[in-house]
C-alpha positions in Angstrom: 121.3 125.1 125.9 119.3 124.8 129.1 118.4 122.1 131.6 115.4 121.0 129.4 117.4 120.6 126.2 121.0 119.7 126.7 123.9 119.4 124.3 123.6 115.6 124.6 119.9 115.8 123.7 120.8 117.8 120.6 123.6 115.4 119.7 121.3 112.4 119.9 118.6 114.1 117.9 120.8 115.7 115.3 120.6 113.0 112.5 116.8 112.8 112.7 116.6 116.6 112.8 118.8 116.9 109.7 116.8 114.3 107.8 113.5 116.0 108.7 114.8 119.4 107.8 116.2 118.4 104.5 113.1 116.3 103.7 110.8 119.3 104.3 113.1 121.6 102.3 113.1 119.2 99.4 109.3 119.0 99.4 109.1 122.8 99.5 111.7 123.3 96.8 110.0 120.7 94.7 106.7 122.6 94.9 107.9 126.2 94.6 111.5 126.5 93.5 112.1 123.6 91.1 108.7 122.6 89.6 110.1 121.7 86.2 111.3 118.0 85.7 114.5 119.3 84.1 115.4 121.0 87.4 115.1 117.8 89.5 118.9 117.3 89.5 119.0 120.1 92.1 116.6 118.2 94.3 118.8 115.1 94.0 121.9 117.2 94.9 120.0 118.6 97.9 119.0 115.1 98.9 122.5 113.8 98.7 123.8 116.8 100.7 121.2 116.2 103.5 122.0 112.5 103.6 125.7 113.4 103.8 125.1 115.7 106.8 123.0 113.1 108.5 125.6 110.4 107.8 128.3 112.5 109.3 126.2 113.1 112.4 125.5 109.4 112.7 129.2 108.6 112.2 130.0 111.0 115.1 127.3 109.2 117.2 129.0 105.9 116.4 132.4 107.3 117.5 130.8 108.6 120.7 129.2 105.2 121.3 132.5 103.4 121.0 134.1 105.8 123.5 131.3 105.7 126.0 131.1 101.9 126.1 127.6 101.2 125.0 124.8 103.8 124.9 124.0 107.5 124.8 121.0 108.7 126.8 119.1 111.9 126.2 116.1 113.7 127.7 116.8 112.4 131.2 116.9 108.7 130.1 113.8 109.0 128.0 115.8 108.3 124.8 118.5 105.8 124.3 120.8 105.3 121.3 122.8 102.1 121.3 124.6 100.1 118.6 121.4 98.3 117.7 119.4 101.5 117.2 122.2 103.1 115.3 122.4 100.1 112.9 118.7 100.7 112.0 119.4 104.4 111.6 122.1 103.5 109.1 119.6 101.2 107.3 117.1 104.0 107.2 119.7 106.4 105.8 120.7 103.9 103.1 117.0 103.3 102.2 116.4 107.0 101.9 119.3 107.4 99.5 118.1 104.4 97.5 114.6 105.8 97.2 115.8 109.2 96.2 118.0 107.8 93.5 115.3 105.5 92.1 112.7 108.3 92.2 115.0 110.6 90.4 115.6 108.1 87.6 112.2 106.4 87.2 109.5 108.6 88.8 107.8 111.5 87.1 105.1 113.3 89.1 102.6 114.9 86.7 100.4 116.6 89.3 99.1 115.9 92.7 97.0 112.9 91.5 99.2 111.4 88.8 102.7 109.9 88.7 104.4 107.9 86.0 106.8 105.2 86.9 109.0 104.0 84.1 111.8 101.5 84.1 113.7 99.0 82.0 111.9 95.9 83.4 108.8 94.5 81.6 106.3 92.5 83.5 106.1 88.8 82.7 103.1 86.5 83.3 103.3 84.3 86.3 101.2 82.3 88.8 100.2 84.6 91.7 97.9 84.4 94.7 95.7 87.2 96.0 95.9 87.9 99.7 93.3 90.7 100.0 91.0 93.0 98.0 93.3 95.9 97.2 96.4 93.8 96.6 94.2 91.5 94.4 93.1 94.4 92.2 96.7 95.4 91.8 97.7 91.9 90.8 94.9 91.8 88.2 96.1 95.1 86.7 99.8 93.9 86.7 98.7 90.6 85.1 96.8 92.5 82.3 99.9 94.6 81.6 102.3 91.7 81.7 103.6 89.8 78.7 102.5 86.2 78.6 99.9 84.3 80.6 99.2 84.8 84.3 97.2 82.5 86.6 95.6 84.2 89.6 94.3 82.3 92.6 92.4 83.6 95.5 90.1 85.7 93.2 87.3 85.4 95.7 88.7 88.5 97.5 88.2 90.7 94.3 84.9 89.0 93.3 83.5 89.9 96.7 84.8 93.5 96.7 84.2 94.5 93.1 80.8 93.7 91.6 81.1 91.7 88.4 84.8 92.7 87.8 85.5 90.0 85.3 82.7 91.1 83.0 83.7 94.7 83.3 87.3 93.9 82.4 86.2 91.8 79.4 84.1 94.7 78.2 87.3 96.9 78.3 89.1 94.4 76.1 90.9 92.3 78.7 91.6 88.7 77.7 90.4 86.7 80.7 89.4 83.1 81.1 87.1 83.1 84.1 87.0 80.0 86.2 83.9 78.5 87.9 83.8 78.8 91.6 86.7 79.9 93.6 89.5 78.5 91.4 92.1 80.5 89.5 91.3 82.9 86.7 93.7 83.2 83.8 94.6 86.6 82.4 
């Protein structure tokens, strides 16, 4: 190490470097080495291995924090790791593990433009409110796929963004009861 990159700098960056390295390797392996869905277990094993290495590095940081009395500084004070920052790093690590496990179980990527998400939970109709255009379109699709009746309010967002969307969905076979004005529509 030299004066521009010290051992402390490396120690502070190590968990993030491990996560980035294993994340890039998983992407490359997914594309070139394990393209078949049956081989995805190896990607999951590689993910867990990377998370384990990053967790050990963060555990070592946590031990160093308890000995130093508060904070680790790196890059001449430009980077600081304290208990608060380390807590969020642990949350990020747990979230990464959770996303990896969920995607292994329920996500099938068909090609670069298509993915299938499957799971045990069926959608049920409910009363929902749109907040903006894209979220509103997603809510309409979810309501059409759900079992039962859904009442959607705030449809003015979608009516303004998609020309004559109710008529187009009705032509596709959707069961919609349009309302007059800005009131809710029932799907």
